[in-house]
C-alpha positions in Angstrom: 5.7 26.1 -6.0 5.4 24.0 -2.6 1.9 22.7 -3.6 3.6 21.3 -6.7 6.7 20.1 -4.6 4.2 18.5 -2.6 2.2 16.0 -5.5 5.9 15.2 -6.5 7.0 14.1 -2.4 3.9 12.3 -2.3 4.5 9.4 -4.6 8.2 9.4 -4.0 7.7 9.1 0.1 5.7 6.2 -0.3 7.7 4.5 -3.0 10.8 5.0 -1.0 9.2 3.2 2.3 7.9 0.5 0.0 11.3 -0.3 -1.7 13.4 -0.2 1.8 10.7 -2.1 3.9 9.7 -4.3 1.8 11.6 -5.1 -0.8 15.5 -4.5 0.2 14.9 -5.8 3.9 14.9 -9.5 4.0 12.2 -9.7 6.8 10.3 -7.3 4.3 11.1 -9.2 1.7 9.7 -12.5 2.8 6.6 -11.5 4.4 6.0 -9.4 1.1 6.1 -13.1 -1.2 4.6 -15.5 1.7 1.5 -15.1 0.4 2.5 -16.8 -3.0 3.0 -20.2 -1.0 -0.8 -20.2 -0.8 -1.4 -19.2 -4.3 -2.6 -22.0 -6.7 -1.4 -20.9 -9.4 2.1 -20.6 -8.1 1.4 -23.7 -6.1 1.1 -25.4 -9.9 3.8 -24.3 -11.1 5.9 -25.2 -7.7 4.4 -28.9 -8.4 5.1 -29.4 -11.7 8.9 -28.1 -11.5 8.9 -30.8 -8.9 7.5 -33.9 -10.2 9.8 -33.0 -13.3 13.0 -32.2 -11.7 12.4 -35.8 -9.5 11.6 -37.7 -13.2 14.7 -36.3 -14.5 17.0 -37.4 -11.8 16.0 -40.7 -11.6 15.1 -41.7 -15.2 11.9 -43.3 -14.0 10.8 -44.4 -17.9 14.2 -46.5 -18.5 14.5 -47.7 -15.2 10.7 -49.6 -15.1 11.3 -50.2 -19.2 14.3 -51.9 -17.7 13.0 -53.7 -15.3 9.7 -54.9 -16.8 10.5 -58.2 -19.3 10.3 -58.0 -23.0 9.0 -55.4 -25.0 6.6 -53.8 -22.9 7.2 -50.1 -23.8 3.7 -48.9 -23.5 3.2 -50.6 -20.5 6.0 -48.9 -18.9 4.6 -45.4 -19.9 1.4 -46.6 -18.1 3.3 -47.6 -14.7 5.4 -44.2 -15.5 1.8 -41.9 -15.6 0.5 -43.5 -12.6 3.7 -42.9 -10.6 3.6 -39.9 -11.9 0.3 -38.9 -11.1 1.0 -39.9 -7.6 4.1 -37.8 -7.6 1.8 -34.7 -7.8 -0.6 -35.8 -5.2 2.2 -36.2 -2.7 3.5 -33.1 -4.1 0.4 -31.3 -3.7 -0.2 -32.7 -0.2 3.4 -31.7 1.2 3.0 -28.2 -0.6 -0.4 -27.3 1.9 1.9 -28.6 4.9 3.4 -26.1 7.9 6.7 -27.7 6.2 6.7 -26.4 3.0 5.8 -22.7 4.7 9.4 -23.1 6.8 11.3 -24.4 3.1 9.5 -20.8 1.4 10.5 -18.3 3.9 14.0 -20.1 3.7 14.5 -20.5 -0.2 13.2 -16.8 -0.2 15.5 -15.5 2.6 18.5 -17.2 0.4 17.1 -15.5 -3.0 16.8 -12.1 -1.3 20.4 -11.4 -2.6 19.4 -11.5 -5.8 16.5 -9.4 -5.1 18.7 -6.9 -3.7 20.6 -7.0 -6.5 18.0 -6.5 -8.7 16.5 -3.4 -7.2 19.5 -1.7 -6.3 22.7 -2.9 -8.9 24.7 -4.2 -6.0 26.4 -7.4 -5.5 27.0 -10.3 -8.4 23.9 -12.3 -7.5 22.4 -11.3 -10.6 25.6 -12.4 -12.6 24.9 -15.4 -11.4 21.1 -16.1 -12.0 21.0 -13.6 -15.8 19.1 -11.0 -14.1 16.3 -13.0 -12.2 15.3 -13.7 -8.8 15.6 -17.5 -8.9 14.5 -19.7 -5.8 16.3 -23.0 -5.1 13.5 -25.5 -4.2 16.0 -28.9 -3.7 14.9 -29.1 -0.1 11.5 -29.1 -1.5 12.1 -32.0 -3.7 13.9 -34.0 -1.7 11.1 -34.0 1.1 8.5 -34.8 -2.0 11.0 -37.8 -3.0 11.4 -38.6 0.6 7.5 -38.9 0.7 7.3 -41.2 -2.3 9.5 -43.9 -0.9 7.6 -43.6 2.5 4.3 -44.9 0.0 6.5 -48.1 -1.5 7.8 -46.0 -4.2 11.6 -47.7 -3.7 13.2 -46.8 -6.9 13.5 -43.2 -5.9 15.0 -44.1 -2.2 18.7 -43.6 -3.7 18.0 -40.4 -6.4 19.6 -37.0 -5.2 18.8 -34.0 -5.9 21.8 -31.7 -6.1 21.7 -28.0 -5.5 20.6 -26.1 -8.4 18.5 -29.0 -9.9 15.0 -27.7 -9.1 15.4 -23.7 -9.2 12.0 -22.1 -10.7 12.5 -18.4 -11.6 10.2 -16.0 -9.3 10.6 -12.8 -10.6 12.4 -10.8 -13.7 11.8 -7.4 -14.7 13.7 -5.2 -17.3 12.0 -2.7 -16.1 13.2 -3.1 -12.7 16.6 -3.6 -14.0 16.7 -0.5 -15.8 15.7 1.9 -12.5 18.4 0.8 -10.4 19.5 4.3 -10.0 16.1 5.2 -8.7 15.3 2.6 -6.7 19.0 2.7 -4.9 18.1 6.5 -4.3 14.2 5.7 -3.0 16.2 3.5 -0.6 18.7 6.0 0.7 16.3 8.6 1.4 13.4 6.3 2.8 13.5 8.8 6.0 14.1 12.0 4.3 11.8 11.8 1.6 8.5 11.1 3.9 9.9 13.9 6.2 10.2 16.3 3.3 7.0 15.4 2.0 5.0 17.2 5.9 7.8 19.6 5.6 6.9 21.0 2.4 3.5 20.9 2.8 3.1 22.7 6.4 5.6 25.1 4.9 2.6 26.1 2.3 0.3 26.4 4.7 2.3 28.8 7.1 3.8 30.7 4.3 -0.1 30.7 2.7 -2.8 33.8 3.0 -5.7 31.7 2.7 -4.5 28.7 4.9 -7.8 26.6 4.3 -7.8 26.7 0.6 -4.0 25.8 0.7 -4.8 22.9 2.8 -7.7 21.8 0.0 -4.6 22.6 -2.7 -2.6 20.5 -1.1 -4.8 17.8 -0.7 -5.7 17.5 -4.2 -2.2 17.9 -5.2 -1.2 14.7 -2.9 -4.3 12.5 -4.2 -2.8 13.7 -8.4 0.7 12.6 -7.0 -1.0 9.2 -6.0 -3.1 8.7 -9.2 0.1 9.0 -11.1 2.0 6.0 -8.8 -1.3 4.2 -9.6 -0.9 4.7 -13.3 2.8 4.2 -13.2 2.1 0.5 -11.6 -0.5 0.0 -14.0 2.0 1.0 -16.9 4.6 -1.6 -14.9 2.2 -4.5 -15.1 1.3 -4.8 -18.4 5.4 -3.9 -19.6 5.8 -7.3 -17.0 3.7 -9.3 -18.6 4.2 -9.0 -21.7 7.8 -9.1 -21.0 7.3 -12.7 -19.0 8.7 -15.4 -21.3 9.8 -18.0 -18.9 7.6 -21.3 -19.1 8.0 -21.8 -15.3 6.2 -18.9 -14.1 3.4 -17.6 -16.3 -0.1 -16.5 -17.2 -1.7 -16.4 -13.9 1.2 -17.3 -11.8 3.1 -14.6 -13.1 0.1 -11.9 -12.5 0.0 -13.5 -8.8 3.6 -12.8 -8.3 3.8 -9.1 -9.3 0.5 -8.4 -7.9 2.2 -10.1 -4.3 4.7 -8.1 -4.9 3.6 -4.5 -5.1 0.7 -5.3 -3.1 2.1 -3.3 -0.3 2.6 -0.7 -2.6 -1.0 -0.5 -4.0 -2.7 -0.3 -0.7 -0.6 2.5 0.8 -1.0 4.5 -2.3 -4.7 3.6 -2.1 -4.5 5.2 1.3 -2.7 8.4 0.5 -5.3 9.4 -1.9 -7.9 8.6 0.6 -6.5 10.4 3.0 -5.8 13.6 0.9 -9.1 13.4 -0.6 -10.7 13.4 3.0 -8.4 15.7 4.0 -9.5 18.3 1.2 -13.2 17.9 1.6 -12.7 18.0 5.3 -11.2 21.6 4.9 -13.9 22.8 2.0 -17.6 21.5 4.4 -15.4 22.7 7.7 -15.4 26.2 6.6 -16.7 28.8 9.6 -18.3 30.4 7.1 -20.4 27.8 5.3 -21.2 26.0 8.5 -22.4 30.0 10.1 -24.4 30.1 6.8 -25.9 26.9 7.0 -26.8 28.0 10.6 -28.5 30.6 9.4 -30.9 29.6 6.9 -32.0 26.6 9.2 -32.5 28.5 13.0 -32.2 32.5 11.7 -29.3 35.1 13.1 -31.2 35.5 16.4 -31.5 31.8 17.5 -28.5 31.4 18.3 -28.1 34.9 21.2 -31.3 34.2 22.4 -29.8 30.8 23.9 -26.9 32.1 25.1 -24.9 29.3 23.4 -22.8 31.2 20.8 -22.1 33.7 23.6 -21.0 31.7 25.8 -18.7 29.7 23.0 -17.6 33.0 21.7 -16.2 34.2 25.2 -14.9 30.7 25.7 -13.2 29.7 21.9 -9.7 28.8 22.9 -10.5 27.3 26.0 -13.3 24.9 23.9 -11.1 24.4 21.2 -7.6 23.0 23.0 -10.1 20.7 24.9 -11.2 19.6 22.2 -7.8 19.2 20.7 -6.7 17.9 24.2 -9.5 14.8 23.5 -8.4 13.9 20.2 -5.4 13.4 21.6 -6.1 11.4 24.7 -8.7 9.4 22.5 -5.3 8.4 20.2 -3.7 7.9 23.0 -5.6 5.3 24.9 -6.9 3.3 21.6 -6.0 -0.1 22.1 -3.3 0.0 18.7 -4.5 2.8 17.0 -4.6 2.1 12.9 -3.7 4.9 11.0 -7.2 4.9 9.9 -8.3 5.3 13.7 -6.2 8.3 13.6 -7.2 10.0 10.3 -10.7 9.9 11.3 -10.3 11.4 14.9 -8.1 14.0 13.3 -11.1 14.9 10.3 -13.9 14.7 13.4 -11.4 17.4 14.8 -11.2 19.4 12.4 -15.6 19.7 12.0 -15.2 20.0 15.6 -13.0 23.3 15.2 -14.9 24.4 12.4 -18.2 24.4 14.0 -16.7 26.4 17.0 -15.6 28.9 14.9 -19.1 29.0 13.5 -20.7 29.0 16.3 -18.9 31.8 17.6 -19.5 34.0 14.5 -23.1 33.7 15.0 -23.1 36.1 17.8 -24.6 39.6 16.5 -24.4 42.6 18.4 -27.6 44.2 19.1 -28.1 47.8 17.0 -28.1 51.0 19.2 -32.0 51.9 19.6 -32.5 55.2 17.6 -34.8 58.2 18.8 -37.8 59.5 16.7 -36.0 62.6 16.5 -32.0 60.9 16.1 -29.2 62.6 14.0 -30.7 61.7 10.7 -34.2 63.1 11.0 -32.5 66.5 12.4 -30.1 66.3 9.5 -32.4 66.3 7.1 -34.7 69.0 9.0 -32.0 71.6 9.0 -31.6 70.6 5.4 -34.9 71.3 4.5 -34.8 75.0 6.4 -31.4 75.9 4.7 -32.8 75.3 1.3 -36.4 77.3 2.0 
């Protein structure tokens, strides 16, 4: 029961941390969507939206037609297309600048209220945006307009872009709104669920009779839970892309948005999967009986005794084991900014070290007592023969 519960808690714990740290926290959300400012598909969609907004606000086609004398509609369209190409180039240059990065961050900070409302169902932001996360890029459009003015496009000098006129839908999903209660509970339990995962796993080991086997089962159970979460993410991605009907972010842009938002959750889930499998494999191969069997096949039963290594390890087994564990902890402590991968590798090596120490200690075979030729067995046999006679 505890092993099965561990399998269920593993994906829930990872999801809870992701929801709280990367979605419902403003800084976490801004950091999550920051890579989108460099994504070509998203940049292309933003560029088109900004240029269209500027031309809609300025009525470029009509103004050029009014300025030119006579019936020159074709010439007006030519000038308009040339000006659009210039605006597109200036927009792309601005979107590659550090100034856009700052405006992108600010726009996402403002829109984070909509993110909280979408994932938790709290607030009225979704009512104002029809269940969408909408970014107001008016400040970006105004910067591009000013660049065009500086390059001689005086017709845009008095054009203003009111708030809400250069919006783009960054994210929308009916799957998320249907699971608002689940996401809200995950956010509330984002600390309790990881602790419960560790406590339940420890309890399973504590009450087990065959603890090494239980560790293997726990590793496989956590891996199974991770695979279940990855399958759920794959299903959610497919549903999201099939429901993405907006013209602003579709195709590659929609894929980039979804993949970027769930990237940390996927990374953490894969990491949990790898860690769980490593723990299971380490527990299986660090079995002292297996190591002892290999050692006996390689060196024989008496080599360890003759060298004196096995008897010494057996006599100092506790000290050797504690020393190895202390060395592992010291290595983690002095490691400059140890990552989770470093800690995992050190702990796996410690598990193999302890298994080897136990196996070497078990290689000690007590010498069989020397039996005289007229030992008890022979005396018993002789007496039986006489009695039979």
